[in-house]
C-alpha positions in Angstrom: -56.6 8.5 15.2 -57.7 11.7 15.9 -57.6 14.6 13.9 -54.5 17.7 14.6 -55.1 20.6 14.0 -52.9 24.2 12.7 -53.1 26.7 15.0 -54.2 30.3 14.3 -52.4 32.5 11.5 -50.1 35.3 12.9 -50.2 38.1 10.5 -51.1 41.2 10.3 -51.5 44.5 7.9 -47.6 44.5 8.1 -47.0 41.1 6.7 -45.6 41.2 3.6 -44.1 37.5 3.4 -46.2 34.7 4.6 -44.4 31.5 5.4 -46.3 28.2 5.2 -46.0 25.2 6.9 -47.6 21.5 6.6 -48.7 20.9 10.0 -47.7 21.6 13.6 -45.9 18.3 14.7 -46.0 16.8 17.8 -44.0 18.8 19.9 -45.7 22.0 18.4 -48.8 20.7 19.1 -47.6 20.0 22.5 -46.7 23.8 23.4 -49.6 25.3 21.0 -46.0 26.9 19.3 -45.4 27.4 16.3 -42.0 25.1 15.9 -41.4 24.1 18.8 -39.3 21.2 18.6 -35.6 22.2 19.4 -33.8 20.7 16.5 -36.2 22.2 14.4 -34.2 24.7 12.5 -37.3 27.4 12.2 -36.4 29.9 13.9 -32.6 29.8 13.8 -33.0 30.0 9.5 -35.5 33.4 10.0 -33.5 35.0 12.4 -30.5 35.1 10.5 -32.8 36.7 7.3 -34.2 39.3 9.5 -30.9 40.4 11.6 -32.5 38.8 15.4 -31.4 36.2 17.3 -35.3 34.9 17.4 -34.1 31.9 19.6 -32.8 33.4 22.7 -36.4 35.3 22.9 -39.6 33.8 24.2 -42.8 32.8 22.2 -44.5 35.9 22.4 -41.4 38.0 21.6 -40.8 35.5 18.5 -44.4 36.2 17.1 -44.1 40.0 17.4 -40.5 40.2 15.9 -41.8 38.2 13.3 -44.6 40.6 12.7 -42.5 43.6 13.2 -40.5 42.6 10.2 -43.2 42.0 7.9 -43.5 38.2 8.2 -46.6 36.0 9.1 -46.8 32.3 9.7 -49.7 29.6 9.1 -50.1 26.4 7.6 -51.6 24.5 4.6 -53.2 22.1 6.6 -56.3 22.7 8.5 -56.7 19.7 9.9 -55.6 15.7 9.2 -55.1 12.8 10.9 -51.6 11.7 11.0 -49.3 9.5 13.6 -46.5 11.1 14.8 -45.2 14.5 13.0 -44.0 13.3 9.5 -45.2 14.9 6.4 -45.4 11.7 4.7 -48.2 10.4 7.3 -50.6 13.0 6.7 -53.8 11.5 5.9 -57.5 12.3 5.2 -56.4 16.2 5.1 -58.7 19.8 5.0 -56.9 22.6 3.5 -56.9 26.0 4.8 -58.5 29.2 3.1 -55.4 29.9 2.1 -57.0 32.9 -1.2 -59.5 34.0 2.2 -56.8 34.8 4.4 -53.9 36.5 1.6 -57.2 38.5 0.2 -56.9 40.9 4.3 -53.0 41.0 4.0 -53.2 44.6 1.5 -48.8 44.4 2.4 -48.2 40.9 0.9 -45.9 40.0 -1.8 -44.1 37.1 -1.5 -45.7 33.5 -0.2 -42.8 30.7 0.9 -43.7 27.1 1.2 -40.9 25.2 4.2 -40.8 21.9 2.5 -42.3 20.5 -0.3 -45.7 18.7 0.8 -46.6 22.5 2.0 -45.7 23.9 -1.5 -47.7 21.2 -2.6 -50.7 21.3 -1.1 -50.3 25.1 -0.6 -49.7 25.2 -4.4 -53.2 23.7 -5.1 -54.8 25.8 -2.5 -54.0 29.0 -4.4 -54.8 27.8 -7.7 -54.5 30.3 -9.7 -54.7 33.4 -7.2 -51.1 32.7 -6.3 -49.8 34.2 -10.2 -50.4 37.4 -7.9 -47.6 36.6 -5.4 -43.9 35.9 -5.5 -44.0 31.9 -4.7 -40.5 30.8 -3.1 -40.1 26.7 -2.2 -38.1 26.5 1.0 -36.0 23.6 2.1 -38.0 22.2 4.8 -36.9 23.5 8.8 -37.3 20.0 10.0 -35.4 17.9 11.6 -36.4 15.0 9.6 -34.8 17.1 6.2 -31.0 17.2 8.3 -29.8 15.3 5.3 -29.5 18.7 3.6 -26.7 21.1 5.4 -27.9 24.4 7.3 -25.6 26.0 5.2 -27.2 25.2 2.1 -30.5 25.7 3.5 -30.0 29.4 4.7 -28.5 30.3 1.1 -32.1 30.0 0.0 -33.9 31.2 2.9 -32.3 34.1 2.7 -34.5 34.7 -0.6 -37.0 35.9 1.5 -34.7 38.8 2.6 -36.7 42.2 0.9 -34.6 43.0 -2.2 -34.6 46.6 -1.7 
């Protein structure tokens, strides 16, 4: 079983909301794209939050639209052994240096975790530095978590919208 590695973070100085997943699944790794599995609801959910049809865009346009709207992406796991795509199969993981990343983001206000595994690992990696941000646990966008209806997920994901 070989190590699987995360992608580079998608962030810039405009990032005010950082969404952290656990580790890219098999489809994402094969396509070298965040949330590439056709049944993962990530692009639908975030698209509804920002009011843009991200699903209709090509991958580069999706990422640029996220950045234009103050959203960033990364994963809490830098590398791990895992058979398949389920978070429950992650073994021997090394965490990403979340503190180093967030220290480079002057406008960051919210860190959101896409799923329970991301939240558990991410909260540990942030430690007391997490107190500097609004932390939000999100129901996983993964097709493995289809037992939560889309409308229920969306209601929670909408908390990512600015509270003007």
